[in-house]
N, C-alpha and C positions, 0 to 999 in steps of 0.2 A: 090679546093685547099684552099679556105678560111677557111674550117673547119678542116684543118690538124693541128696537134699538132707540136711543135718545134722538138720533137723527130722524128716524121715521116718525116719532112722536112730535117733534118740532115741525116736520113737514105737514102733519095733519092739522096742527094748530094754525099754521100759516094758511092752509086752505080754508079753514073755518073763518078766519079773519077776512080773507078775500070774499067769502060768500056774504059775511055780515056787511062788509063795506059796500058790496054791490046792492044789498037791500037798502042800506042807508042812502045810497044814491037815488033810490027810487022813492023811499018812504019819507025821509026827513025833509026838513025845510030847506029850501034852496040856499039859505044863508049859512046854514051849518055844514053844507057839503064840503066846502073847501077845508074847514078846520078838521073835519073828520077824515078827509082824504090825507091830510098832512100827517095826522097821528098814525093812520094806518101805514103810510109809507115809512115813517120812522120805525114803527114796530116791525114791519117787514125787513128793514135794513138791519135792525138789531138781531132779528131772528136769522137772517142770512149769515151775519158774522159769527153768531153762535153755532150755526150749522157748519160753517167752514171750519171753525176751531175744533168742533166735535169730530168732524170728518178727518182732520189732520191727526187728532189724538187716536182715532180709530185705525188710521193707516199706520201710525207709529207703533201701536200695540200689535197690529198684525206683523209688522217687520220684526218687532222684538220677539214675538212668538215664533216666527219663522227662524230667526237666528238662534233662538233657544233650542228649537227642534234640531237645527243643523248641528249645534254644539253637542246636544245629546247624542246625535247620530255619530259624530266623529269620535266622541268619547267611547261610545259603544264599540265602534270599529277598532279603536286603539286597544281597549280592554280585551276585545276578541283576539287581536293579533298578539298581544302579550300572552294571553292564555295559550294560543297555538305555539308561540315560541317556547313558552315554559314546557309545554307537552313535548315539543321536539327535543328540548335540552334534556328533559327527564329520560326520553328514549335514548339519546346519545349517551347519557350517563349510564344507563342500563347496559347498553352495548359495550361501553368502555370497561365497566365493571366485569362484564362477561369475558372480554379480551384479557383483562388483568388476571382474572381467575385462571384462565387457560394458560397464560404465560407463567403464572406462579406454579401451576401444576407441572408445566414442562421444565421449569427451572429446578423444581424439587426432584423430578425424575433424573434430570442431567446431573444434579449434585450427588444424588445417591449412586449413579453409575461412576462418576468421577471419584467418589470416595472409595468405592470398591476397587477401582483401578489403582488408586493411590495406595490402598492397603496392600494390594498385590505387589506393587513396586517396592513398598517398604520391606515386605517380606523377602523379596529378591535381593534388595540391598543388604539386608541383615545377613542373608546367606553368603553374599559375595564378601562382606566384611569379615565374616567368620573364616572364610577360605583365605582371605588376604592375611588375617592375623596368623593363621597357621603357616602360610608361606614366609611371613616375616620372622616367625619364631624359628623356622627351619634355616633361613638365610642369615640369622644373627651372627653366627660364627664366621660365615664368609665375609660379612660386613666388618667384623672386628679385624679380620686379616687384611681387608682392603684398607681400613684406617691406618694400620701399621705401615702398609705400603705407601699410602698417601703422605704420612709423616716423613718417611724417607725421601719421597719425591719433593716435598716442601723444602727439606734441607738442601737437596741437590739444586732445586730451583733458586734458592737464596744464593748459593754459590754462583750459579750461572748469571743471576741478576747482577751480582758484583762484577763479574767479568764483563757483562754487557755494558754496565756503567763506565767501566774503565775504557772499553772499546769506543763508547760514545764520546768520551772526553778526548780520546786520541783523534777521532774523526772530526770533532769540533775544532781541535787545534789545527788539523790538516785543512779544514775548510777556511779557517782564518788565514792560514798561510797561503792557500790557493787564491782567496779573494785579494790578498795583498799582491800576489804575483800577477793576477788579472788586471788589477789597477795599474801596476807598473807596465804591463804589456800594453794596456790601452793608452797610457801616457806616451810610451815610446812610439806606438802606432800614430798617435796624433802628431807627435814631433816629426815623424817620417813624412806624414802627409803634408804638414806645413812646409817641410824642406822641399818636397816634390812640387808643391804649388809655387814655391819661391823659384825653383829651377824652371818650371814652365813659364812663369812670368818673365824670367830673364831671357828666354828664347822666343822671340816673336814668331807667330805663324803656326805654332804647334797646338794652341788652345782652340782655335776656331775649327780646324780641319784635321782629319786623320787619314793617313795614307793606307790604302788597301793592299800594299805590297807586303803580304803576310808570309810567315815561314810555312814550311811544308808539314811540320810535326804538331800542328795545333789540334786541340781536342775537337773543335767544331769544324765544319766544312768551309774550305776556302772557296768563295764564289768565283775566283779567277781560274780555279782548276776544273770548273764544270764545262761540258761541251754540249750545249743545247741544240747543235745543228741537226740532231737526228729527229726533230719534231717534238721534243719534250725532255724532261729530266725528273729524277726522283726528288721527293721532298727532302729538305735539309733538316727537318725536325727530328727530335729524338723521342723514342718511346719511354715508357715507365721503367724499362730495363736498361735504359741508357744505350739503346741501339738505334741505328739509322732507320728512319721511316722508309718503308718500301712503296708508298703510294706515289704514283706517277702524276706529274703535272703536265697535262696535255696542252700544247700551245694552241691547238685549234679550238679549244674550248675555254681557255683561261686567259683573260686579257691581262691579268697581273703577271702571269708567266711570260707573256709576250713582251711586256714592259721590262721584265728582268733580263730577258735575252737581249733586248735592244741596249740596255745599259751595259751589259757584259761585253757585247760586241764593240760598243764605243770605247770601253776601257781597254780592250785588246788592240784596237786600231791606233791608240795613242802610244807615244814613246815613254812619256813620263807616267809615273803612277797616278791613278785617279785619286783626288782628294775629296773626301766627303765629310759632312757634319754628322752629328749623332742622329738627327732626325732623318737624314738621307739614308744612313746605314739601317735604321729601323724600318724604313719603308722598303728598302731593297730586301732585307731579310723576310719581311711579311710577304713580298711578292714571290719568294722562292719556297714558300710553305704551301702544303696542300690545304685546300679550303674545307676538307672534310673533318680533319682532326686538329691541325696545328696552327691554322691561320686565325681562327676566331675562338672565343670562349675561354674556359679555364685552361685549356691545353695550348694556348698561344705561346710559342717559343721565340717569337721575333725579338722581343726585348732581350732575352738571355743571349741569343745568338749575336745580336748587334753589340752587346756589352763584351762578349768574348772576343769579337773582331777588334773592338777598341782596345781591350786589355792587351791582346797580342801585339797589336800595332804599337801601343805605347812601350811595350817591352822592346820591340825592335828599335823604336826611336831612342829609348834610353841606352840600349847597347851601342847604337851608332853615336849617340852623344858622348858616351864614355870613351869610345875610341877616338872621337874628334878631340875631346878634352885631353886624352893622353898624348895625341900627336901635337896639340898645341903646347902642352907642357914640355914635350921633348924639344920642340922647335925653340921655345922660349929659353929653355936651359942652355941649348947650344949657342943661342944669340948672346946670352949673358956671359958664357965662357969666352966667346970671341971678343 
């Protein structure tokens, strides 16, 4: 009985009351049966509520005990893990201390070797310094002689510096004079160009077109002097040595060469000289260049050749104009005299 729980004790009491109530039903007066049964039912109800409350407290205590046991287990596991980690850390520290001890020993050995090497190097440097001091003592007299020569050279250099300064002043004066003459030359050139433009404006028809009736002694090739009837002609471009290019322009393979031949034949078939604009002259010159070297790229000579043609044609026109102006002046003078 000492090991019974309160719930079991209450259950025993309730069973005793039920037995007593049953006996009362049999033994007591029938008038008191109802009163007694009511009291028994109330007592049983109270006992049931007390049993329920005691059972709830018992279950709560069990849950508390279980949770407390789980907390103790978790705490034990945590302490065990911390102990294991502390053991691991202590082992790592021991290994690290061993590594550091080994490294310190290696560094001590290396430092001792380096110190020995450094001492040997210092001894060698001391020996070399002694040898150098002996050499310096031996060459001291030669240095004194060299210093005397340097002093003489400094005096000579001072004299040469004075002469150089005088020469620079003369060169500067010459440059100033040259720049002045260049400016005068440029102004005269601009004046001549303005007069030429004025003269060209006074003569209609000479600005838009240029005649290809060129003289024979021009530096570049006269396109009217070419004979392409043989199936082709050589390139009219110039090499870097200012010589005629020897590459042949084959008419069977080059459409530009065929166009050049057609233009030249048309020019020969007409009685009057063919008149061209600058763009046409440039196109004709490009047609008469070889496509390997002189037609495209940095070696393109078409612009220079066309300008040469225009320059020579202008010289011819100027000479013809001067002759015409002299004739007109002569005729006007005779008319005035008459």
